[in-house]
C-alpha positions as CSV (number, residue, x, y, z in Angstrom):
1,X,0.0,0.0,0.0
2,X,1.3,3.5,-0.8
3,X,2.4,5.8,1.9
4,X,-0.6,7.9,3.0
5,X,1.3,11.3,3.0
6,X,2.0,10.9,-0.7
7,X,-1.7,10.4,-1.6
8,X,-3.3,12.9,0.7
9,X,-2.4,16.2,2.4
10,X,-3.7,18.2,5.3
11,X,-4.7,21.7,4.4
12,X,-7.1,24.6,5.1
13,X,-10.8,23.7,4.5
14,X,-13.8,25.9,4.9
15,X,-14.3,24.8,8.5
16,X,-10.7,24.6,9.6
17,X,-8.3,21.9,8.6
18,X,-9.2,19.0,6.2
19,X,-7.7,16.1,4.2
20,X,-7.3,16.6,0.5
21,X,-6.5,14.2,-2.3
22,X,-3.0,14.5,-4.0
23,X,-4.2,12.2,-6.7
24,X,-7.5,10.9,-8.2
25,X,-9.2,8.0,-6.4
26,X,-11.7,5.7,-8.1
27,X,-14.8,4.6,-6.3
28,X,-14.0,1.8,-3.8
29,X,-10.3,2.6,-3.7
30,X,-8.5,2.2,-0.4
31,X,-6.9,5.6,0.2
32,X,-5.0,4.7,3.4
33,X,-5.1,3.2,6.9
34,X,-6.3,5.4,9.8
35,X,-3.7,4.8,12.4
36,X,-3.4,6.3,15.9
37,X,-3.5,5.6,19.6
38,X,-6.2,3.3,21.1
39,X,-7.7,5.0,24.1
40,X,-10.3,3.9,26.8
41,X,-13.7,5.5,26.6
42,X,-12.9,8.1,29.2
43,X,-9.9,9.4,27.2
44,X,-11.8,9.7,23.9
45,X,-11.8,13.1,22.4
46,X,-15.4,13.7,21.1
47,X,-14.1,15.8,18.3
48,X,-11.6,13.3,16.8
49,X,-11.9,9.8,18.4
50,X,-13.4,6.9,16.4
51,X,-15.5,4.5,18.4
52,X,-14.0,1.0,18.4
53,X,-16.6,-0.7,20.6
54,X,-15.3,-2.8,23.3
55,X,-11.7,-1.6,22.6
56,X,-12.5,2.0,23.4
57,X,-11.6,4.5,20.7
58,X,-9.0,5.4,18.2
59,X,-7.3,8.8,18.6
60,X,-6.4,9.2,14.9
61,X,-3.0,10.4,13.8
62,X,-2.3,12.8,10.9
63,X,-3.5,13.0,8.2
64,X,-6.9,11.3,8.9
65,X,-7.3,13.0,12.2
66,X,-8.5,15.9,10.1
67,X,-11.2,14.1,8.1
68,X,-14.2,16.4,8.2
69,X,-17.9,15.4,8.3
70,X,-20.2,15.8,5.4
71,X,-23.8,14.6,5.1
72,X,-22.9,13.6,1.5
73,X,-19.5,12.0,2.2
74,X,-17.1,10.8,-0.5
75,X,-15.3,8.3,1.8
76,X,-16.1,5.9,4.6
77,X,-14.2,4.0,7.3
78,X,-14.0,0.2,6.8
79,X,-12.6,-2.6,8.8
80,X,-11.3,-5.9,7.4
81,X,-11.8,-8.3,10.2
82,X,-9.0,-10.6,9.0
83,X,-6.5,-7.7,9.2
84,X,-7.0,-6.7,12.9
85,X,-4.0,-6.1,15.2
86,X,-2.7,-9.3,17.0
87,X,-4.6,-8.2,20.2
88,X,-7.9,-8.1,18.2
89,X,-8.1,-4.3,18.0
90,X,-9.7,-3.3,14.7
91,X,-7.7,-1.7,12.0
92,X,-9.5,1.0,9.9
93,X,-9.1,2.1,6.4
94,X,-10.4,5.1,4.5
95,X,-12.3,4.0,1.3
96,X,-13.6,6.2,-1.5
97,X,-17.4,6.1,-1.9
98,X,-17.2,7.9,-5.2
99,X,-14.5,9.1,-7.6
100,X,-12.4,11.7,-5.8
101,X,-10.6,14.2,-7.9
102,X,-7.1,15.7,-7.4
103,X,-7.4,18.5,-4.7
104,X,-10.8,17.4,-3.5
105,X,-11.5,17.3,0.2
106,X,-12.1,13.8,1.7
107,X,-15.0,13.6,4.0
108,X,-16.9,11.0,6.0
109,X,-20.3,10.9,7.7
110,X,-19.6,11.0,11.5
111,X,-23.0,9.6,12.2
112,X,-22.9,10.8,15.8
113,X,-25.5,9.8,18.3
114,X,-28.3,12.4,19.0
115,X,-26.9,13.3,22.4
116,X,-23.5,14.3,20.9
117,X,-24.7,16.2,18.0
118,X,-23.6,19.7,16.9
119,X,-24.8,21.9,14.0
120,X,-23.5,20.8,10.7
121,X,-21.5,23.1,8.4
122,X,-21.0,20.7,5.5
123,X,-23.0,22.8,3.0
124,X,-24.1,19.8,1.0
125,X,-27.4,19.8,-0.9
126,X,-28.9,17.2,1.5
127,X,-27.3,18.5,4.7
128,X,-29.2,17.3,7.7
129,X,-28.4,20.4,9.7
130,X,-26.7,18.4,12.4
131,X,-23.7,16.1,12.6
132,X,-25.8,13.1,13.7
133,X,-26.6,9.6,12.4
134,X,-29.5,10.0,10.0
135,X,-31.5,7.4,11.9
136,X,-31.3,9.7,15.0
137,X,-32.3,13.0,13.3
138,X,-35.8,12.8,14.7
139,X,-34.4,12.6,18.3
140,X,-32.5,15.8,17.7
141,X,-35.6,17.5,16.4
142,X,-37.6,16.4,19.5
143,X,-34.9,17.6,21.9
144,X,-34.8,21.0,20.2
145,X,-38.6,21.4,20.4
146,X,-38.5,20.5,24.1
147,X,-35.7,23.0,24.8
148,X,-37.6,25.8,23.0
């Protein structure tokens, strides 16, 4: 597999820093492995950590630490169960969901639970308005009505 820093770069995005393609990726291409430090639930950074279930979370290293959310993402995180670490901890890869052009920002759908949601700034045509799992969007709306 190619070195990740040769195929993507961290740069300025419309909402801070983001990850951008240094080359074109075809749909279903594996862009790179998301590496980092495995942390227990109490140490998880809600802005960056990826939930690994019973193992806790992954505090991602550069460059994929800066993958931004989008309601219409062009990437997703995948796990190949036969490629886990010797201790069973999952390994995660970033995969293209569509063709990604040179210079395009790579994004994923964070799909956060309703209790962790924040307002979305992705600007996509089908933006849900919140960084939340689309199945929990109704819960966010109910909570907002109650609070109002």
